[in-house]
Every structure is written in C-alpha cells, then in structure tokens.
C-alpha positions in Angstrom: -74.0 64.0 -38.3 -72.1 65.5 -35.4 -72.0 63.8 -32.1 -73.6 64.8 -28.8 -70.5 66.6 -27.6 -70.2 68.8 -30.6 -70.8 72.4 -30.7 -71.6 75.0 -33.2 -69.7 76.8 -35.7 -67.2 77.0 -38.5 -65.0 79.4 -40.3 -63.0 80.9 -43.0 -60.4 83.6 -43.1 -60.8 86.2 -45.8 -58.4 88.7 -44.4 -55.6 86.4 -45.5 -57.5 84.4 -48.0 -60.5 86.2 -49.7 -63.3 84.1 -51.1 -62.5 85.7 -54.5 -59.3 83.7 -54.8 -61.4 80.7 -55.8 -64.0 82.6 -57.6 -62.2 81.9 -60.9 -60.9 78.5 -62.0 -57.2 77.7 -62.4 -55.1 78.7 -65.5 -56.3 75.5 -67.3 -60.0 74.8 -67.8 -60.4 71.1 -67.0 -64.2 70.9 -66.8 -64.7 68.9 -70.0 -61.5 66.9 -69.7 -61.2 63.3 -68.4 -59.5 64.8 -65.3 -62.5 66.9 -64.5 -65.0 64.3 -65.1 -63.2 61.7 -63.0 -62.8 64.3 -60.2 -66.4 65.3 -60.0 -67.4 61.6 -60.2 -65.3 60.8 -57.2 -66.8 63.7 -55.3 -70.4 62.6 -56.2 -69.6 59.0 -55.1 -68.1 60.2 -51.8 -71.1 62.3 -51.1 -73.5 59.4 -51.8 -71.6 57.5 -49.2 -71.9 60.4 -46.8 -75.6 60.6 -47.2 -75.9 56.8 -46.6 -73.9 57.0 -43.4 -76.9 56.0 -41.2 -77.5 52.9 -43.3 -74.0 51.7 -44.0 -72.4 53.0 -40.7 -69.3 54.3 -42.6 -68.1 57.5 -40.9 -68.7 60.5 -43.2 -65.1 61.7 -43.0 -63.6 58.6 -44.7 -65.1 59.0 -48.3 -64.5 62.8 -48.5 -60.9 62.4 -47.3 -60.1 59.9 -50.0 -62.0 61.9 -52.6 -60.1 65.1 -51.7 -56.8 63.3 -52.1 -57.8 61.8 -55.5 -59.1 65.1 -56.8 -55.9 67.1 -56.0 -53.7 64.2 -57.1 -55.4 64.4 -60.6 -55.0 68.2 -60.6 -51.3 67.9 -59.5 -50.6 65.3 -62.2 -52.1 67.3 -65.0 -50.3 70.5 -64.0 -47.0 68.6 -63.6 -47.4 67.4 -67.1 -48.1 71.0 -68.2 -45.0 72.2 -66.5 -47.0 74.3 -64.0 -46.7 72.5 -60.7 -46.4 75.8 -58.7 -50.0 76.8 -59.7 -51.6 73.7 -58.3 -49.4 73.7 -55.2 -50.3 77.4 -54.5 -54.0 76.7 -54.9 -53.9 73.8 -52.5 -52.0 75.7 -49.9 -54.6 78.5 -50.0 -57.3 75.9 -49.5 -55.4 74.3 -46.6 -54.9 77.7 -45.0 -58.7 78.3 -45.1 -59.4 75.0 -43.4 -56.9 75.7 -40.7 -58.7 78.7 -39.4 -62.0 76.8 -39.8 -60.8 73.9 -37.7 -59.3 76.0 -34.9 -62.4 78.2 -34.5 -64.7 75.1 -34.3 -62.3 73.2 -32.0 -62.5 76.0 -29.4 -66.3 76.1 -29.6 -66.5 72.3 -29.3 -64.1 72.4 -26.3 -66.3 74.9 -24.4 -69.5 72.9 -25.1 -67.8 69.7 -24.0 -66.7 71.5 -20.8 -70.2 72.7 -20.1 -71.5 69.1 -20.6 -68.9 67.7 -18.3 -69.9 70.3 -15.6 -73.5 69.0 -16.1 -75.1 72.2 -17.3 -77.2 70.4 -19.9 -78.1 67.6 -17.4 -79.4 70.2 -15.0 -81.6 71.8 -17.6 -83.0 68.5 -18.6 -83.7 67.6 -14.9 -85.6 70.8 -14.4 -87.8 70.2 -17.4 -88.5 66.7 -16.2 -89.4 67.8 -12.6 -91.7 70.6 -13.7 -94.6 68.3 -14.7 -95.7 70.2 -17.8 -98.6 69.0 -20.0 -97.8 67.5 -23.4 -98.7 70.8 -25.2 -96.6 72.9 -22.8 -93.7 70.5 -23.2 -94.1 70.7 -27.0 -93.7 74.5 -26.9 -91.1 74.6 -24.2 -88.8 72.1 -25.9 -89.2 74.0 -29.2 -88.6 77.4 -27.8 -85.6 76.2 -25.8 -84.2 74.4 -28.9 -84.5 77.7 -30.8 -82.8 79.7 -28.1 -80.0 77.2 -27.2 -79.1 76.5 -30.8 -78.2 80.2 -31.2 -75.0 79.5 -29.3 -74.7 75.7 -29.2 -74.9 73.6 -32.4 -78.2 72.3 -33.5 -77.4 68.7 -33.0 -76.3 69.1 -29.3 -79.5 71.2 -28.7 -81.8 68.8 -30.4 -80.4 65.8 -28.5 -80.8 67.6 -25.2 -84.4 68.4 -25.9 -85.1 64.9 -27.3 -83.7 63.3 -24.1 -86.3 65.3 -22.1 -89.2 64.3 -24.4 -88.1 60.6 -24.4 -88.0 60.6 -20.6 -91.3 62.4 -20.0 -93.4 60.8 -22.7 -91.9 57.3 -22.6 -93.6 55.0 -25.1 -95.9 57.6 -26.7 -94.7 57.2 -30.2 -97.0 59.8 -31.8 -96.1 62.6 -29.4 -92.4 61.8 -29.5 -92.2 61.9 -33.3 -94.2 65.1 -33.5 -92.2 66.8 -30.9 -88.9 65.7 -32.4 -90.0 67.2 -35.8 -90.7 70.4 -33.9 -87.3 70.3 -32.2 -85.4 69.8 -35.4 -87.2 72.8 -37.1 -86.6 75.0 -34.0 -82.9 74.0 -33.7 -82.2 74.7 -37.3 -84.1 78.0 -37.3 -82.4 79.2 -34.0 -79.0 79.1 -35.5 -79.8 81.2 -38.6 -79.8 84.7 -37.1 -76.4 84.9 -35.3 -72.9 84.1 -36.6 -72.2 81.6 -33.8 -75.5 79.7 -34.2 -74.7 77.7 -37.3 -71.7 76.8 -39.5 -73.2 78.5 -42.5 -73.7 81.8 -40.7 -70.2 81.7 -39.3 -68.7 81.1 -42.7 -70.5 84.1 -44.1 -69.4 86.3 -41.2 -65.8 85.2 -41.2 -65.7 85.8 -45.0 -66.2 89.5 -44.2 -69.3 89.7 -46.4 -71.9 90.6 -43.8 -71.2 92.4 -40.5 -72.0 90.8 -37.1 -75.0 93.1 -36.4 -76.6 92.6 -39.8 -77.2 88.9 -39.0 -79.7 89.9 -36.3 -82.0 91.2 -39.1 -82.7 87.5 -39.7 -84.2 87.0 -36.2 -87.8 87.7 -37.2 -87.6 85.5 -40.4 -86.0 82.7 -38.3 -88.9 83.0 -35.7 -91.4 82.8 -38.5 -89.6 79.7 -39.9 -90.2 78.0 -36.6 -93.5 79.4 -35.5 -95.5 78.7 -38.7 -95.1 74.9 -38.7 -95.1 74.8 -34.9 -98.5 76.4 -34.6 -100.0 73.9 -37.1 -98.3 70.9 -35.5 -99.4 72.0 -32.0 -103.0 71.5 -33.0 -102.3 67.8 -33.2 -100.9 67.5 -29.7 -103.2 65.7 -27.3 -104.4 67.6 -24.2 -103.1 65.5 -21.5 -100.2 65.3 -19.0 -97.5 62.6 -18.6 -96.8 60.9 -15.3 -94.6 62.6 -12.7 -90.8 62.1 -12.7 -88.2 63.3 -10.3 -84.5 63.8 -11.1 -81.9 65.8 -9.2 -78.8 67.1 -10.8 -76.1 69.1 -9.1 -73.9 71.3 -11.2 -70.2 70.7 -10.8 -67.9 73.3 -9.4 -67.2 76.1 -11.9 -70.0 75.3 -14.3 -71.5 78.8 -14.4 -68.1 80.4 -14.5 -67.2 78.3 -17.6 -70.5 79.5 -19.2 -69.5 83.1 -18.5 -66.0 82.5 -20.0 -67.7 81.0 -23.1 -69.7 84.2 -23.5 -66.6 86.3 -22.9 -64.8 84.2 -25.6 -67.5 85.0 -28.1 -67.4 88.6 -27.2 -63.6 88.6 -27.7 -63.9 87.0 -31.1 -66.5 89.6 -32.1 -64.4 92.5 -30.8 -61.2 91.3 -32.6 -63.1 91.1 -35.9 -65.3 94.2 -35.6 -62.9 96.6 -33.9 -59.4 95.4 -34.7 -59.9 94.0 -38.1 -58.4 90.7 -37.1 -59.8 87.2 -37.9 -62.3 86.0 -35.3 -60.3 82.8 -34.8 -57.7 84.8 -32.9 -60.3 85.8 -30.4 -61.5 82.2 -30.0 -58.0 80.9 -29.4 -57.5 83.6 -26.8 -60.7 82.4 -25.2 -59.3 78.9 -25.1 -56.5 80.4 -22.9 -59.2 81.8 -20.6 -60.5 78.2 -20.1 -57.0 76.8 -19.6 -56.3 79.3 -16.8 -59.6 78.6 -15.2 -59.0 74.8 -15.5 -55.6 75.4 -13.7 -57.5 77.3 -10.9 -60.0 74.4 -10.5 -57.3 71.8 -10.2 -55.3 73.8 -7.7 -58.3 74.5 -5.5 -59.9 71.1 -5.8 -58.3 69.5 -2.6 -59.5 72.3 -0.4 -63.0 72.3 -1.9 -63.3 68.5 -1.5 -62.2 68.7 2.1 -64.8 71.3 3.0 -67.6 69.3 1.2 -66.6 66.0 2.8 -66.5 67.6 6.3 -70.1 68.9 5.7 -71.2 65.5 4.4 -69.7 63.7 7.4 -71.4 66.0 9.9 -74.7 65.3 8.2 -74.1 61.6 7.8 -74.7 61.7 4.1 -73.1 58.5 2.9 -74.2 58.9 -0.8 -72.6 62.4 -0.9 -69.3 61.1 0.5 -69.3 58.3 -2.1 -69.9 60.8 -4.9 -67.2 63.2 -3.6 -64.7 60.3 -3.6 -65.2 59.8 -7.3 -64.5 63.5 -8.3 -62.0 63.8 -11.2 -60.0 67.0 -11.6 -61.1 69.2 -14.6 -58.8 68.7 -17.6 -59.0 71.1 -20.5 -57.1 68.8 -22.8 -59.5 65.9 -22.2 -62.3 68.3 -23.4 -60.2 69.0 -26.5 -59.7 65.3 -27.1 -63.5 64.7 -27.0 -64.1 67.1 -29.9 -65.9 65.5 -32.8 -62.9 64.7 -34.9 -65.0 62.9 -37.5 -66.8 66.2 -38.1 -63.6 68.2 -38.3 -62.1 65.8 -40.8 -65.4 65.8 -42.8 -65.1 69.6 -43.1 -61.5 69.2 -44.2 -62.6 66.8 -46.9 -65.4 69.0 -48.1 -63.4 72.2 -48.2 -60.5 70.5 -50.1 -62.9 68.8 -52.5 -64.8 71.9 -53.3 -61.6 73.9 -53.5 -60.3 71.4 -56.1 -63.5 71.4 -58.1 -63.4 75.2 -58.1 -59.8 75.2 -59.4 -60.8 72.8 -62.1 -63.5 75.3 -63.2 -66.8 73.7 -62.1 -67.8 76.4 -59.7 -67.4 79.1 -62.3 -69.8 77.1 -64.5 -72.2 76.7 -61.6 -72.0 80.4 -60.7 -72.8 81.3 -64.3 -75.8 78.9 -64.4 -77.3 80.0 -61.1 -76.4 83.7 -60.6 -76.2 84.9 -64.2 -78.9 82.9 -65.9 -81.2 83.2 -62.9 -81.7 86.0 -60.4 -79.9 85.7 -57.0 -83.2 85.5 -55.1 -84.4 82.4 -57.1 -81.0 80.8 -57.0 -80.6 81.2 -53.2 -84.1 79.8 -52.5 -83.4 76.7 -54.7 -80.0 76.2 -53.0 -81.7 76.3 -49.7 -84.1 73.6 -50.8 -81.1 71.6 -52.0 -79.6 71.6 -48.5 -82.4 69.2 -47.4 -80.6 66.6 -49.4 -77.0 67.9 -49.7 -75.4 69.1 -46.5 -75.5 72.9 -46.1 -71.8 73.1 -45.5 -70.7 72.3 -49.1 -73.6 74.3 -50.4 -72.5 77.4 -48.5 -68.8 76.9 -49.1 -69.5 76.5 -52.9 -71.4 79.8 -52.9 -68.6 81.6 -51.0 -66.1 80.1 -53.4 -68.1 81.3 -56.4 -68.4 84.7 -54.7 -71.3 86.0 -56.9 -72.0 89.7 -57.0 -74.9 89.9 -54.5 -76.3 92.5 -52.1 -76.1 92.0 -48.4 -79.8 91.1 -48.5 -79.1 88.2 -50.9 -76.1 87.0 -48.8 -78.4 86.9 -45.7 -81.0 85.1 -47.8 -78.7 82.3 -48.7 -77.5 82.1 -45.1 -81.2 81.8 -44.0 -82.2 79.3 -46.6 -79.1 77.1 -46.3 -79.6 77.0 -42.5 -83.3 76.2 -42.4 -83.7 74.3 -45.7 -82.4 71.1 -44.1 -85.5 71.0 -41.8 -87.6 69.6 -44.7 -86.2 66.1 -44.4 -85.0 64.2 -41.3 -81.7 63.6 -43.2 -81.3 67.2 -44.1 -79.6 68.4 -41.0 -77.3 67.1 -38.3 -80.1 67.5 -35.8 -82.5 65.3 -37.7 -79.9 62.5 -38.4 -78.9 62.5 -34.7 -82.5 62.2 -33.5 -83.3 59.3 -35.8 -80.6 57.4 -33.9 -81.5 58.7 -30.5 -85.2 58.1 -30.8 -85.0 55.1 -33.1 -88.4 53.6 -33.8 -90.1 56.8 -32.6 -88.8 59.5 -34.8 -88.4 58.3 -38.4 -87.8 59.5 -41.9 -91.4 58.9 -42.9 -92.7 60.4 -39.6 -90.8 63.6 -40.4 -91.8 63.5 -44.1 -95.5 63.7 -43.4 -95.0 67.2 -41.9 -92.8 68.4 -44.8 -95.7 70.5 -46.3 -96.1 72.6 -43.2 -92.3 72.9 -42.8 -92.1 74.1 -46.4 -94.8 76.6 -45.7 -92.6 78.0 -42.9 -89.6 78.0 -45.2 -91.4 80.2 -47.8 -93.0 82.4 -45.1 -89.5 83.1 -43.6 -88.1 83.9 -47.1 -91.1 86.3 -47.7 -90.6 87.9 -44.3 -86.9 88.6 -45.0 -87.6 90.0 -48.5 -90.2 92.3 -47.0 -88.6 93.4 -43.6 -85.1 93.8 -44.9 -85.8 95.2 -48.4 -83.3 98.0 -47.9 -80.4 95.5 -47.6 -81.0 94.2 -51.1 -79.5 97.5 -52.4 -76.4 97.3 -50.3 -73.4 95.5 -51.8 -70.2 94.5 -50.1 
C-alpha cells in the first residue's frame, strides 16, 4: 500500500505522550451510546474501503481521513453538550502530538530512501543480479535472502518491488516461477523487518513507545529467520532446475551515492544514540540526520560544475558521444525534491488511522477490547491471534491499538506481538504492503490465489517462529517494563 519510493518506519513519542494516556477511555463511556455505534461503524466502513483499494482504486488515505473527522466531531459534539469541551480537545491534541512525531520520523526515512533511489543504488543492485546469470533456484534464494536483509533498513514494499523487478526481467514470461518467487519475496521482506526497530513500522512504534530497548529487538533475529526459512525450504523444492537466458545491463551510480548511504546509517545511529544514551525521542536524531543530508546536498550542488567539466573532458578525449549526452542531462541533487516525493498518501493514511483509533479509545472501545483479549485470554494467545488478524487488517492499526490499550505484558510478550504483527501479513497477498504492491507490479503473474495456495506452508513458518521465540527468549517473559 506504499509506493516504490517509500521507506520504512513509523513512530510514537512516549516521553512526552505515554501510551498509558489512551489506555483508559474518556470521562464518559460512550461504547453503548448511538455516538459510539455510529463512530465505530464509520471506522469499519472506512477500513472496508481501504482493503478494497486495489479493486476500486480509491487511495487509502481518503476514507480514514473522513472517518477520523466524523469520529472526533461526534465526540466533540457530545462533550460540548455535556459541558466538558476541554476533555475532548485535550484528548485530540495528545493524539495529534503523537502523529506529529510519527510523521517526521517516517518523512526523514522516506527522504533518504528516495535519495538512494535517485542516486541509482537500487538500480545498480538489480543490474548486478541480472548480469550474474544465476539459475532459477539460485535466483529464488538470492532474491529471498536479499529481500530479508534489505528490508531490515528499507521498508518491505520498496525491497519487494526491487527484487520483483529482477525476477520479472530474468524470468520473463515464466508465470509459475515468478508467482512462486514473489511469494517467497513477500515472506522474506516481512520477516526481515521484524527484528530491528527500523525494519518495520510496528517494530518502530514499540521501540519509540519505550517499552522494549533497541538491543532487545535483536532477540527476534532467529525467529524471523525461521519464519522465512521454513516456507522457503518447502517452496524451493518446486523450483525447476534450469537457468534463464543471459541479460546484460550496466548501471553507473550517481555521484555521492555511497556517501548518502553512509549518512543514512549515521542518521540511524544518531537516532539510536539520542534515545538510548540521552533519553530523547528518536525523531530528534532523525531530524538531525536530515540536516546531514541537506549539508551534503549543498556540497553536491556546489561541486557539480567542476565534476561535470572533468568528466566531459575525459569523455571528449575518448570520443564517447553517449557519455557526453548523458552528462548533458545531469540534474543537480535537490533534497527538497526528495522530500516532495515521499509517499504522502501513506503519511495521511497513518494520520487517519492514529486519529481514528485514538478516538475509539477515548470513547471506550479499546478498554473493552483490552479486557476481552488480555484479561479473558492469556497474552500469548491474544498476540498470536492478533498477528493472524494482521493478514486481513493492516498491522499498523493492530499495533497502535495494542499500544493504546497498553496491557500489562512482559518484554517477551511485547516482542511476540511485534513479531506476529510484522509477519502475520505474509499469509495473504493483501496482508502487507509488499504483497499488494507486487500484485500490481507483477499483474497476471503474482495473484491472490497464487499466493493463497502457499498459505499452509507460510502458516507453518508463522507458528515455527512463534515457538522459536517462546523457547529461545523464555527469560524475557518474566521481565516487565
């Protein structure tokens, strides 16, 4: 549901706004009132439209933005009638503050990914894979492993589309292999983002909420590997033992590409240091990192004329007409054009989701849900079921609802919901941004039904990863925040 130029990550500030603020409902319980019923009905309708985005071509931000406005208008009207307008206003301001940090963090991450794409880093990786002439089985494994690795710092949709482009190019017309490999890529991309805070929006939300430390997420590495490896081993048995035809593609990195990648890693390190050692919200480190990129963009623009002159002189000596033509089309690097190309539909969708869920929490529904799941059930069962739900309902509202409910759970259980919400979407092609994107990119090759036939082996990987986490990290289930 994100676009090719999107990146990874999302946020929440608990230093200023702890998740417990929304753990209880507002001063008036509206869950059984007409206000509450109308509000939750509008949210349900909006989410039905979100899930039908691929069919009706209505951008997902539109219905949730309208639903958010209606829900809070109903709340505001009721509290105005009750003579308590300050209560609803304060609650909404808290929700808006939370989204503001969320948006700024994600915006910086998106900007860096867009900059790396503009500098042709991803194109160069794709070209190398195409030139290498791997067999189908080798390509199956390489595309999966790379999807797992890259999605730990780039969002799962960007990663999946990159790998899908390789497969579509190399195995052109081979519908069976493309479908199978796309399924493998989706599973790998979702699993790869589950063990590091920057790998997925759900992991980032939990980290920024201050519930689990940065280092603790790495305990999910082995369960995430198991989640990918189990179905991949089974699916690889159905890959034909043959090689595609040879292809040749040359891609030259633009000036500063590797330095921008280094600055991105430095930005991540800055955000981690601000949060871990200074007790400051990670978004402050990310915004500082945006300053790194702006300074480097200034350097690239100022040194561009001299760089072009040197390259043109070399091309003229060698008589390279194509090179001269390409140099004549070079456009100066502009940070703000990278910011403008962020996936604003995604950012507005997150705004709508956060505001809707915040409103429903203020009405009292999340307190009811928390009681039903985490009091009547044990946290382990509840978190496993919520992970399976994320195959149908986007994992963002699932995770935000859990953070809003803020149930009393051990670190092991918080890591469990992080894992299950992150990888549960692999069960269906519509269960994650990666799957939805590939259905559009590989239309006619990778389909809902083509993915569904592999759901049993993906489900096997899901439960294997849960069991692995429960076994390997048993000591964390006694540690409470």
